[in-house]
Backbone as CSV, one residue per row, in Angstrom:
resi,resn,N_x,N_y,N_z,CA_x,CA_y,CA_z,C_x,C_y,C_z
1,UNK,-63.611,70.246,13.043,-62.401,70.472,12.252,-62.370,71.872,11.651
2,UNK,-63.536,72.507,11.510,-63.566,73.831,10.913,-62.812,74.848,11.751
3,UNK,-62.734,74.614,13.094,-62.086,75.562,13.956,-60.603,75.274,14.129
4,UNK,-60.120,74.178,13.564,-58.719,73.805,13.708,-57.913,74.401,12.568
5,UNK,-57.109,75.418,12.871,-56.353,76.107,11.830,-55.234,75.246,11.264
6,UNK,-54.854,74.176,11.997,-53.765,73.324,11.523,-54.221,72.342,10.459
7,UNK,-55.540,72.192,10.300,-56.053,71.254,9.299,-56.320,71.979,7.985
8,UNK,-55.586,71.595,6.948,-55.713,72.243,5.647,-56.410,71.358,4.615
9,UNK,-56.919,70.221,5.056,-57.592,69.332,4.119,-56.640,68.312,3.531
10,UNK,-57.184,67.438,2.679,-56.383,66.400,2.048,-55.843,66.870,0.698
11,UNK,-54.779,66.226,0.274,-54.150,66.546,-1.007,-54.478,65.404,-1.971
12,UNK,-55.465,65.668,-2.814,-56.026,64.610,-3.647,-55.114,64.180,-4.786
13,UNK,-54.107,64.971,-5.103,-53.171,64.593,-6.157,-52.054,63.703,-5.614
14,UNK,-52.069,63.474,-4.307,-51.026,62.672,-3.674,-51.626,61.394,-3.104
15,UNK,-50.769,60.406,-2.841,-51.245,59.148,-2.270,-51.544,59.331,-0.793
16,UNK,-52.275,58.374,-0.241,-52.602,58.444,1.180,-51.357,58.375,2.051
17,UNK,-50.279,57.808,1.507,-49.049,57.660,2.277,-48.108,58.854,2.162
18,UNK,-48.528,59.890,1.434,-47.667,61.076,1.316,-47.557,61.766,2.670
19,UNK,-46.496,62.535,2.853,-46.249,63.195,4.136,-47.387,64.134,4.507
20,UNK,-47.898,64.872,3.528,-48.941,65.855,3.825,-50.272,65.185,4.170
21,UNK,-50.609,64.105,3.487,-51.852,63.403,3.825,-51.731,62.665,5.162
22,UNK,-50.544,62.170,5.474,-50.331,61.551,6.785,-50.499,62.582,7.891
23,UNK,-49.992,63.798,7.641,-50.120,64.871,8.629,-51.583,65.256,8.816
24,UNK,-52.328,65.320,7.707,-53.749,65.658,7.784,-54.510,64.587,8.565
25,UNK,-54.164,63.333,8.318,-54.804,62.229,9.035,-54.501,62.310,10.533
26,UNK,-53.270,62.664,10.872,-52.877,62.773,12.285,-53.695,63.849,12.994
27,UNK,-53.950,64.966,12.288,-54.756,66.042,12.870,-56.166,65.543,13.168
28,UNK,-56.727,64.770,12.228,-58.084,64.232,12.407,-58.130,63.265,13.581
29,UNK,-57.138,62.378,13.666,-57.098,61.405,14.761,-57.033,62.123,16.108
30,UNK,-56.190,63.142,16.191,-56.085,63.903,17.447,-57.420,64.556,17.806
31,UNK,-58.101,65.108,16.804,-59.376,65.767,17.054,-60.426,64.772,17.531
32,UNK,-60.469,63.596,16.883,-61.442,62.566,17.279,-61.163,62.081,18.702
33,UNK,-59.889,61.838,18.995,-59.527,61.380,20.337,-59.880,62.432,21.394
34,UNK,-59.616,63.690,21.093,-59.923,64.772,22.031,-61.425,64.876,22.288
35,UNK,-62.206,64.662,21.227,-63.666,64.732,21.369,-64.199,63.661,22.306
36,UNK,-63.433,62.557,22.454,-63.896,61.447,23.291,-63.087,61.320,24.580
37,UNK,-62.333,62.367,24.909,-61.608,62.346,26.183,-60.306,61.589,26.161
38,UNK,-59.705,61.436,24.995,-58.426,60.745,24.896,-58.512,59.455,24.103
39,UNK,-57.342,58.946,23.695,-57.294,57.755,22.844,-57.894,56.533,23.531
40,UNK,-57.686,56.394,24.843,-58.192,55.217,25.544,-59.716,55.183,25.591
41,UNK,-60.351,56.353,25.566,-61.811,56.413,25.619,-62.442,56.425,24.228
42,UNK,-61.627,56.592,23.200,-62.156,56.654,21.833,-62.740,55.285,21.449
43,UNK,-63.962,55.235,20.908,-64.592,53.949,20.565,-63.985,53.277,19.334
44,UNK,-63.127,54.001,18.603,-62.525,53.435,17.393,-61.022,53.258,17.570
45,UNK,-60.521,52.144,17.122,-59.091,51.874,17.198,-58.351,52.659,16.116
46,UNK,-57.032,52.828,16.255,-56.257,53.503,15.201,-56.433,52.845,13.832
47,UNK,-56.530,51.507,13.821,-56.698,50.793,12.547,-58.050,51.114,11.909
48,UNK,-59.098,51.229,12.728,-60.429,51.565,12.211,-60.462,52.994,11.673
49,UNK,-59.809,53.892,12.381,-59.764,55.279,11.919,-59.002,55.379,10.605
50,UNK,-57.919,54.630,10.488,-57.135,54.670,9.248,-57.929,54.088,8.078
51,UNK,-58.660,53.011,8.322,-59.478,52.413,7.262,-60.535,53.405,6.784
52,UNK,-61.147,54.123,7.720,-62.148,55.126,7.354,-61.521,56.262,6.573
53,UNK,-60.325,56.638,6.976,-59.590,57.696,6.276,-59.302,57.299,4.832
54,UNK,-58.845,56.074,4.620,-58.521,55.612,3.267,-59.771,55.574,2.388
55,UNK,-60.879,55.091,2.963,-62.133,55.035,2.207,-62.597,56.438,1.827
56,UNK,-62.527,57.359,2.778,-62.974,58.731,2.520,-62.084,59.415,1.492
57,UNK,-60.784,59.233,1.619,-59.860,59.843,0.662,-60.101,59.305,-0.747
58,UNK,-60.355,58.004,-0.838,-60.624,57.397,-2.140,-61.889,57.971,-2.758
59,UNK,-62.925,58.189,-1.939,-64.178,58.758,-2.452,-63.980,60.202,-2.905
60,UNK,-63.139,60.957,-2.191,-62.851,62.330,-2.605,-62.141,62.357,-3.952
61,UNK,-61.197,61.449,-4.137,-60.469,61.392,-5.411,-61.402,61.020,-6.555
62,UNK,-62.288,60.063,-6.304,-63.243,59.660,-7.337,-64.175,60.817,-7.704
63,UNK,-64.626,61.555,-6.699,-65.520,62.696,-6.943,-64.808,63.769,-7.744
64,UNK,-63.547,63.985,-7.444,-62.778,64.991,-8.171,-62.643,64.615,-9.650
65,UNK,-62.401,63.350,-9.924,-62.270,62.894,-11.309,-63.579,63.094,-12.071
66,UNK,-64.698,62.791,-11.410,-65.998,62.939,-12.078,-66.320,64.404,-12.367
67,UNK,-65.914,65.295,-11.480,-66.182,66.719,-11.692,-65.358,67.287,-12.832
68,UNK,-64.183,66.771,-13.051,-63.306,67.305,-14.087,-63.885,67.091,-15.478
69,UNK,-64.381,65.908,-15.721,-64.946,65.603,-17.045,-66.312,64.956,-16.837
70,UNK,-67.369,65.740,-16.607,-68.706,65.187,-16.352,-69.160,64.281,-17.495
71,UNK,-69.585,63.098,-17.152,-70.119,62.175,-18.156,-69.061,61.362,-18.867
72,UNK,-67.969,61.996,-19.272,-66.940,61.300,-20.046,-66.231,60.249,-19.210
73,UNK,-65.934,60.591,-17.943,-65.242,59.650,-17.071,-66.092,58.417,-16.817
74,UNK,-67.398,58.631,-16.526,-68.288,57.512,-16.290,-68.388,56.606,-17.511
75,UNK,-68.447,57.210,-18.700,-68.531,56.425,-19.938,-67.267,55.578,-20.113
76,UNK,-66.115,56.151,-19.810,-64.857,55.420,-19.953,-64.801,54.255,-18.967
77,UNK,-65.281,54.491,-17.737,-65.281,53.434,-16.726,-66.171,52.277,-17.164
78,UNK,-67.366,52.602,-17.689,-68.304,51.576,-18.142,-67.712,50.776,-19.302
79,UNK,-67.083,51.474,-20.244,-66.486,50.796,-21.403,-65.375,49.844,-20.973
80,UNK,-64.541,50.282,-20.046,-63.458,49.425,-19.568,-64.001,48.212,-18.822
81,UNK,-65.043,48.430,-18.027,-65.642,47.327,-17.280,-66.250,46.302,-18.235
82,UNK,-66.951,46.793,-19.266,-67.533,45.889,-20.251,-66.452,45.131,-21.017
83,UNK,-65.334,45.804,-21.278,-64.223,45.154,-21.957,-63.639,44.026,-21.124
84,UNK,-63.537,44.239,-19.809,-63.013,43.185,-18.936,-63.970,41.993,-18.882
85,UNK,-65.282,42.269,-18.910,-66.264,41.182,-18.916,-66.135,40.367,-20.194
86,UNK,-66.013,41.042,-21.333,-65.873,40.328,-22.612,-64.592,39.504,-22.642
87,UNK,-63.521,40.072,-22.130,-62.238,39.360,-22.126,-62.291,38.121,-21.250
88,UNK,-62.920,38.256,-20.077,-63.019,37.121,-19.149,-63.890,36.017,-19.747
89,UNK,-64.994,36.411,-20.371,-65.884,35.436,-21.003,-65.165,34.696,-22.126
90,UNK,-64.475,35.442,-22.994,-63.767,34.827,-24.127,-62.655,33.901,-23.649
91,UNK,-61.976,34.284,-22.579,-60.888,33.468,-22.038,-61.418,32.134,-21.524
92,UNK,-62.556,32.165,-20.847,-63.137,30.930,-20.322,-63.661,30.033,-21.441
93,UNK,-64.303,30.649,-22.444,-64.811,29.866,-23.576,-63.653,29.181,-24.297
94,UNK,-62.539,29.915,-24.479,-61.376,29.327,-25.150,-60.791,28.175,-24.336
95,UNK,-60.849,28.283,-23.008,-60.302,27.230,-22.148,-61.098,25.936,-22.263
96,UNK,-62.396,26.065,-22.591,-63.223,24.874,-22.741,-62.655,23.952,-23.821
97,UNK,-62.104,24.541,-24.876,-61.560,23.729,-25.975,-60.356,22.897,-25.538
98,UNK,-59.754,23.261,-24.412,-58.600,22.507,-23.917,-59.020,21.338,-23.027
99,UNK,-60.317,21.262,-22.719,-60.815,20.188,-21.856,-60.964,18.884,-22.636
100,UNK,-60.779,17.779,-21.948,-60.918,16.461,-22.576,-62.382,16.012,-22.481
101,UNK,-63.244,16.813,-23.125,-64.680,16.537,-23.120,-65.150,16.298,-24.551
102,UNK,-66.313,15.659,-24.686,-66.867,15.497,-26.023,-67.461,16.835,-26.479
103,UNK,-67.721,16.946,-27.773,-68.178,18.220,-28.340,-69.508,18.680,-27.756
104,UNK,-70.391,17.734,-27.459,-71.703,18.097,-26.914,-71.547,18.758,-25.537
105,UNK,-70.700,18.192,-24.691,-70.493,18.752,-23.347,-69.818,20.119,-23.435
106,UNK,-68.851,20.247,-24.350,-68.190,21.541,-24.529,-69.190,22.606,-24.973
107,UNK,-70.088,22.201,-25.876,-71.082,23.149,-26.371,-72.009,23.634,-25.271
108,UNK,-72.445,22.706,-24.408,-73.337,23.084,-23.302,-72.622,24.034,-22.340
109,UNK,-71.369,23.751,-22.063,-70.608,24.587,-21.128,-70.411,25.995,-21.685
110,UNK,-70.097,26.086,-22.964,-69.858,27.394,-23.577,-71.096,28.285,-23.544
111,UNK,-72.261,27.657,-23.648,-73.500,28.452,-23.628,-73.696,29.160,-22.293
112,UNK,-73.107,28.633,-21.240,-73.250,29.243,-19.920,-72.086,30.160,-19.553
113,UNK,-71.254,30.486,-20.530,-70.078,31.314,-20.251,-70.073,32.616,-21.046
114,UNK,-71.223,32.977,-21.623,-71.307,34.238,-22.356,-71.233,35.427,-21.409
115,UNK,-71.165,36.628,-21.972,-71.034,37.835,-21.148,-72.226,38.015,-20.207
116,UNK,-73.404,37.532,-20.618,-74.588,37.690,-19.767,-74.514,36.803,-18.523
117,UNK,-73.580,35.831,-18.524,-73.383,34.963,-17.364,-72.075,35.294,-16.632
118,UNK,-71.448,36.396,-16.993,-70.128,36.742,-16.451,-70.217,37.939,-15.508
119,UNK,-69.634,37.820,-14.338,-69.647,38.896,-13.348,-68.679,40.004,-13.758
120,UNK,-68.946,41.210,-13.279,-68.112,42.361,-13.626,-67.001,42.559,-12.610
121,UNK,-65.908,43.182,-13.062,-64.775,43.516,-12.202,-64.647,45.028,-12.157
122,UNK,-64.774,45.615,-10.981,-64.658,47.057,-10.828,-63.263,47.422,-10.339
123,UNK,-62.665,48.409,-10.985,-61.316,48.828,-10.628,-61.343,49.730,-9.402
124,UNK,-60.397,49.521,-8.498,-60.253,50.399,-7.347,-58.790,50.451,-6.942
125,UNK,-58.447,51.464,-6.158,-57.079,51.618,-5.674,-57.081,51.358,-4.183
126,UNK,-56.231,50.427,-3.748,-56.099,50.135,-2.332,-54.654,50.405,-1.923
127,UNK,-54.346,50.165,-0.665,-52.983,50.354,-0.182,-52.443,49.026,0.320
128,UNK,-51.157,48.756,0.010,-50.543,47.533,0.504,-49.904,47.798,1.862
129,UNK,-49.180,46.825,2.384,-48.615,46.942,3.724,-47.567,48.043,3.828
130,UNK,-46.997,48.441,2.714,-45.980,49.501,2.723,-46.593,50.873,2.455
131,UNK,-47.942,50.961,2.540,-48.667,52.225,2.342,-48.569,52.759,0.918
132,UNK,-48.318,51.897,-0.049,-48.239,52.314,-1.453,-49.574,52.012,-2.144
133,UNK,-50.007,52.933,-2.995,-51.237,52.715,-3.744,-51.091,51.514,-4.666
134,UNK,-52.124,50.691,-4.736,-52.083,49.501,-5.580,-53.445,49.299,-6.221
135,UNK,-53.442,49.150,-7.545,-54.695,48.935,-8.255,-55.096,47.474,-8.147
136,UNK,-56.400,47.237,-8.042,-56.920,45.882,-8.034,-58.328,45.883,-8.610
137,UNK,-58.812,44.695,-8.992,-60.167,44.539,-9.493,-61.007,43.826,-8.430
138,UNK,-62.182,44.392,-8.165,-63.104,43.799,-7.202,-64.272,43.174,-7.968
139,UNK,-64.436,41.879,-7.825,-65.476,41.143,-8.546,-66.796,41.178,-7.788
140,UNK,-67.864,41.515,-8.500,-69.207,41.467,-7.926,-69.869,40.169,-8.379
141,UNK,-70.053,39.256,-7.441,-70.674,37.981,-7.761,-72.121,38.171,-8.215
142,UNK,-72.602,37.255,-9.040,-73.993,37.260,-9.493,-74.836,36.529,-8.456
143,UNK,-75.875,37.191,-7.936,-76.668,36.611,-6.849,-77.407,35.342,-7.271
144,UNK,-77.656,35.210,-8.568,-78.441,34.072,-9.055,-77.567,32.935,-9.588
145,UNK,-76.280,33.081,-9.499,-75.358,32.087,-10.046,-75.372,30.800,-9.227
146,UNK,-75.606,29.670,-9.896,-75.671,28.386,-9.222,-74.316,27.744,-9.013
147,UNK,-74.228,26.705,-8.185,-72.947,26.058,-7.860,-72.272,25.402,-9.065
148,UNK,-73.051,24.870,-10.003,-72.440,24.236,-11.175,-71.695,25.244,-12.031
149,UNK,-72.304,26.408,-12.237,-71.650,27.451,-13.020,-70.443,27.997,-12.264
150,UNK,-70.583,28.170,-10.962,-69.482,28.680,-10.145,-68.278,27.740,-10.206
151,UNK,-68.528,26.437,-10.063,-67.450,25.449,-10.095,-66.769,25.421,-11.461
152,UNK,-67.555,25.550,-12.519,-66.988,25.554,-13.866,-66.075,26.776,-14.056
153,UNK,-66.544,27.932,-13.641,-65.739,29.158,-13.766,-64.446,29.038,-12.964
154,UNK,-64.544,28.534,-11.730,-63.356,28.390,-10.884,-62.334,27.463,-11.531
155,UNK,-62.820,26.372,-12.125,-61.933,25.422,-12.786,-61.215,26.074,-13.958
156,UNK,-61.969,26.784,-14.790,-61.385,27.418,-15.972,-60.419,28.545,-15.592
157,UNK,-60.758,29.290,-14.547,-59.873,30.353,-14.087,-58.566,29.783,-13.540
158,UNK,-58.671,28.662,-12.836,-57.474,28.017,-12.301,-56.593,27.502,-13.440
159,UNK,-57.212,26.916,-14.467,-56.455,26.447,-15.627,-55.723,27.603,-16.305
160,UNK,-56.424,28.727,-16.453,-55.813,29.891,-17.103,-54.626,30.405,-16.286
161,UNK,-54.819,30.536,-14.985,-53.746,31.050,-14.133,-52.545,30.115,-14.144
162,UNK,-52.807,28.805,-14.151,-51.719,27.823,-14.154,-50.941,27.836,-15.469
163,UNK,-51.606,28.285,-16.549,-50.945,28.300,-17.859,-49.985,29.474,-18.016
164,UNK,-50.079,30.463,-17.129,-49.218,31.640,-17.227,-47.867,31.366,-16.597
165,UNK,-46.815,31.938,-17.206,-45.511,31.806,-16.569,-45.437,32.730,-15.353
166,UNK,-44.462,32.504,-14.510,-44.364,33.231,-13.244,-44.275,34.739,-13.447
167,UNK,-43.537,35.168,-14.451,-43.353,36.602,-14.703,-44.686,37.278,-15.029
168,UNK,-45.449,36.685,-15.930,-46.740,37.248,-16.313,-47.697,37.222,-15.131
169,UNK,-47.700,36.131,-14.377,-48.606,35.993,-13.239,-48.351,37.075,-12.185
170,UNK,-47.082,37.376,-11.951,-46.733,38.375,-10.935,-47.139,39.785,-11.328
171,UNK,-47.262,40.035,-12.624,-47.595,41.382,-13.081,-49.084,41.560,-13.366
172,UNK,-49.870,40.521,-13.125,-51.309,40.648,-13.320,-51.926,41.471,-12.196
173,UNK,-52.958,42.238,-12.529,-53.671,43.005,-11.515,-54.426,42.059,-10.590
174,UNK,-54.306,42.281,-9.302,-54.959,41.422,-8.320,-56.479,41.500,-8.465
175,UNK,-57.136,40.361,-8.302,-58.594,40.297,-8.306,-59.071,39.723,-6.972
176,UNK,-60.058,40.381,-6.379,-60.646,39.904,-5.126,-62.163,39.925,-5.266
177,UNK,-62.844,39.134,-4.452,-64.300,39.113,-4.451,-64.801,40.142,-3.450
178,UNK,-65.680,41.031,-3.896,-66.205,42.071,-3.029,-67.304,41.574,-2.109
179,UNK,-67.659,42.404,-1.133,-68.721,42.050,-0.191,-70.108,42.175,-0.813
180,UNK,-70.268,43.105,-1.756,-71.593,43.323,-2.354,-71.766,42.495,-3.620
181,UNK,-73.001,42.101,-3.866,-73.334,41.303,-5.046,-73.855,42.196,-6.163
182,UNK,-73.753,41.692,-7.375,-74.261,42.420,-8.531,-75.786,42.474,-8.486
183,UNK,-76.324,43.624,-8.877,-77.783,43.784,-8.939,-78.341,43.295,-10.276
184,UNK,-77.458,42.906,-11.183,-77.904,42.447,-12.501,-78.607,41.105,-12.383
185,UNK,-79.758,40.989,-12.996,-80.514,39.754,-12.942,-80.050,38.762,-13.996
186,UNK,-80.562,37.547,-13.963,-80.182,36.530,-14.955,-80.723,36.889,-16.328
187,UNK,-80.094,36.378,-17.379,-80.593,36.665,-18.728,-81.945,36.004,-18.961
188,UNK,-82.733,36.527,-19.899,-84.028,35.901,-20.210,-83.814,34.451,-20.654
189,UNK,-84.677,33.572,-20.201,-84.578,32.150,-20.551,-83.198,31.579,-20.190
190,UNK,-82.707,31.956,-19.025,-81.386,31.491,-18.577,-81.358,29.966,-18.483
191,UNK,-80.206,29.392,-18.778,-80.032,27.950,-18.683,-80.233,27.513,-17.226
192,UNK,-81.036,26.498,-17.013,-81.389,26.082,-15.658,-80.171,25.663,-14.842
193,UNK,-79.190,25.028,-15.493,-78.045,24.530,-14.733,-77.139,25.657,-14.241
194,UNK,-77.346,26.875,-14.762,-76.513,28.000,-14.336,-77.095,28.720,-13.121
195,UNK,-78.313,28.382,-12.732,-79.014,29.134,-11.703,-78.985,28.441,-10.349
196,UNK,-79.008,29.253,-9.290,-79.147,28.734,-7.933,-80.643,28.598,-7.658
197,UNK,-81.004,27.630,-6.839,-82.423,27.384,-6.594,-83.104,28.572,-5.923
198,UNK,-82.394,29.218,-4.962,-82.921,30.404,-4.290,-81.874,31.501,-4.396
199,UNK,-82.122,32.561,-5.182,-81.135,33.628,-5.354,-80.718,34.230,-4.026
200,UNK,-79.422,34.537,-3.922,-78.882,35.148,-2.709,-79.320,36.597,-2.644
201,UNK,-79.693,37.071,-1.456,-80.061,38.486,-1.291,-78.855,39.352,-1.603
202,UNK,-79.076,40.435,-2.332,-77.956,41.271,-2.775,-77.282,42.011,-1.635
203,UNK,-77.853,41.970,-0.442,-77.225,42.629,0.699,-76.353,41.670,1.500
204,UNK,-76.347,40.383,1.106,-75.584,39.388,1.846,-74.136,39.368,1.400
205,UNK,-73.162,39.603,2.321,-71.748,39.563,1.938,-71.356,38.167,1.510
206,UNK,-70.559,38.075,0.448,-70.068,36.799,-0.039,-68.584,36.925,-0.285
207,UNK,-67.819,35.960,0.214,-66.380,35.988,-0.010,-65.952,34.665,-0.605
208,UNK,-64.773,34.668,-1.185,-64.251,33.445,-1.765,-63.483,33.745,-3.023
209,UNK,-63.273,32.727,-3.855,-62.566,32.930,-5.100,-63.485,33.535,-6.118
210,UNK,-62.917,34.001,-7.226,-63.724,34.646,-8.246,-64.744,33.684,-8.808
């Protein structure tokens, strides 16, 4: 690409769907296809090349933000992530009070819903079908989380979502489960019912509901 005078790089202040970034992507696709003797011989499909382009552009934008304010941006990201964990934990604990359970059962459930038992949500920008940037939260599952805790969280999350009116629900930021698991270990003296018998390897992709 260094020898291609038509390639001027990406425009990080613009979305991936902007005219100039689309043009830059087209130049890259042509170069890759030419290197492999044409589109039919290229080992990557147009969809694969576009996915790689979006990932690379996103990483460039993130790097640019970090360079602008060294340290401050990372601190803000961590604070926001911790805030989302606290909010999610508090929301689930509050939902327990709406359950038709005795006080002892509610108390046991709440002990397993503190922030130390709550997975984090990382913010990222993706593109929808219309090529528009869209913010979403990617949840990193806890590798040591057992099925009982998972089922309880899913139940409480479903109750919370069902309690929202349609307008509020439509304006909520989308949450998806990421492929990578959290590297955070269980809290000291973790409640046995919250743990899986054999922790999942952190390199194993996991999909499903939050």
